[in-house]
C-alpha positions in Angstrom: -44.3 -12.5 -79.7 -46.8 -13.5 -77.0 -45.0 -15.0 -73.7 -46.1 -18.5 -72.1 -48.6 -16.6 -69.8 -52.0 -18.1 -71.4 -54.6 -15.4 -72.6 -52.3 -12.5 -72.4 -50.0 -10.1 -74.5 -47.1 -10.4 -72.6 -43.9 -10.2 -74.7 -41.9 -13.2 -74.5 -38.7 -11.1 -73.8 -37.5 -7.8 -71.6 -35.0 -5.4 -70.7 -32.9 -5.5 -67.9 -30.0 -4.4 -65.9 -27.8 -7.7 -65.1 -25.0 -8.4 -63.0 -23.4 -10.7 -65.2 -19.8 -11.6 -63.6 -17.7 -10.5 -60.7 -16.2 -7.2 -61.2 -18.1 -3.8 -61.3 -20.7 -3.0 -63.5 -24.1 -4.1 -64.8 -24.9 -5.1 -68.2 -28.2 -3.8 -70.0 -29.6 -7.5 -71.8 -32.7 -8.7 -73.4 -33.8 -11.5 -71.3 -37.2 -13.9 -70.8 -40.0 -12.4 -69.6 -40.1 -14.4 -65.9 -43.2 -17.5 -66.0 -44.8 -17.0 -62.6 -45.6 -20.0 -60.7 -48.9 -20.9 -58.4 -48.9 -18.1 -55.6 -47.0 -16.1 -57.7 -47.7 -12.9 -59.8 -46.0 -10.9 -62.6 -45.6 -7.1 -61.9 -44.8 -4.5 -64.8 -42.2 -2.9 -63.2 -43.1 1.1 -63.0 -40.6 2.5 -60.5 -38.0 1.7 -59.1 -35.4 2.8 -56.2 -31.6 2.5 -55.7 -30.2 1.3 -52.4 -26.8 0.7 -50.7 -27.2 -2.8 -51.4 -27.8 -2.6 -55.1 -24.6 -0.6 -55.3 -22.9 -3.2 -53.3 -23.6 -5.6 -56.4 -23.2 -2.9 -59.1 -19.2 -2.0 -57.4 -19.0 -6.0 -56.4 -18.0 -5.2 -53.0 -17.0 -8.3 -50.8 -20.5 -8.8 -49.1 -21.3 -9.0 -53.0 -18.6 -11.4 -54.1 -19.4 -13.5 -50.9 -23.4 -13.3 -51.5 -25.0 -12.9 -55.0 -25.5 -15.5 -57.6 -24.5 -14.6 -61.1 -26.0 -13.9 -63.4 -28.8 -11.8 -61.1 -30.9 -9.2 -61.7 -30.4 -6.8 -59.2 -33.5 -4.4 -57.6 -35.6 -4.6 -54.4 -37.4 -1.5 -54.2 -40.2 -1.0 -56.7 -44.0 -0.2 -57.6 -45.5 -1.6 -60.7 -48.8 -3.0 -61.9 -49.9 -6.3 -61.7 -50.3 -7.7 -64.9 -50.9 -11.7 -64.3 -52.4 -13.4 -61.1 -52.4 -16.9 -61.4 -54.0 -19.9 -58.8 -53.3 -19.2 -55.3 -52.9 -15.3 -55.6 -55.7 -14.7 -52.7 -57.7 -12.0 -54.8 -54.6 -10.5 -56.4 -56.0 -8.9 -59.9 -54.2 -7.7 -63.2 -54.2 -3.9 -62.8 -53.5 -3.2 -59.1 -50.8 -0.7 -58.4 -48.3 -2.7 -56.1 -45.3 -3.4 -53.9 -43.3 -5.7 -52.6 -41.4 -7.0 -49.2 -38.1 -7.3 -50.5 -37.5 -10.9 -48.0 -39.2 -13.5 -50.1 -39.9 -16.0 -46.9 -40.9 -19.9 -47.6 -43.9 -19.4 -45.2 -43.4 -23.2 -44.1 -40.2 -23.1 -41.3 -40.8 -23.0 -37.7 -40.7 -19.4 -37.6 -42.6 -18.2 -40.8 -45.8 -20.8 -38.6 -45.1 -18.6 -35.7 -45.6 -14.8 -37.5 -42.0 -14.3 -37.4 -41.2 -14.3 -41.2 -38.5 -11.9 -40.7 -36.5 -14.8 -39.1 -37.4 -17.3 -41.7 -34.3 -20.1 -42.4 -34.7 -19.8 -46.2 -35.8 -16.3 -46.9 -34.2 -14.7 -50.2 -33.4 -11.3 -51.1 -35.2 -9.9 -54.2 -32.8 -8.8 -55.9 -30.2 -10.3 -54.3 -30.9 -14.2 -54.0 -33.7 -14.2 -56.4 -34.3 -12.0 -59.8 -35.5 -8.7 -58.7 -36.8 -5.4 -60.3 -34.2 -3.8 -62.6 -36.2 -5.0 -65.3 -39.6 -4.4 -67.3 -41.1 -7.4 -65.4 -40.7 -9.1 -62.0 -42.2 -12.1 -60.5 -43.0 -11.7 -56.9 -45.0 -14.2 -54.7 -48.5 -12.7 -53.8 -47.9 -13.1 -50.3 -45.3 -10.8 -50.2 -47.1 -7.6 -51.6 -48.3 -4.7 -50.6 -51.5 -3.0 -52.5 -51.8 0.4 -53.1 -54.5 2.7 -53.5 -54.6 4.5 -57.0 -52.6 7.6 -57.0 -52.5 10.4 -59.6 -52.2 9.5 -63.2 -48.2 8.9 -63.7 -47.3 8.4 -60.1 -46.0 5.4 -58.5 -45.2 4.4 -54.4 -41.9 3.5 -53.7 -41.8 2.4 -49.9 
């Protein structure tokens, strides 16, 4: 079955690792494919990396208990292929190999407007405060993307 993204053959559901409840563990679950808003792209995840943040979420330490909204798809280190780029994505095109900055900034606060997005008052962590990349597809703002040069077939790059 096709999803809601007009003119694509994307599925309506995907497999993802989901943090469903407080406590150790993740669950492999079928969930809807995310629908990008204007300014966002849909990326097919080719490779992911696992870092300490992901382990904190999986193990459900004190930081995770205070920080993580449930349910959540973790994962912020990934490389993938753009499958859909809607309006306002600044020349991002399907087929491009990309990774993304894990801190999604608002672009509107005083720090963002002063080119200091790392201090954004409304930043959300990919796979921390918004759905992440431990899934077949991830929805990411185009402004957060890093575009990669094509490499040898089957090789992705994770930064």
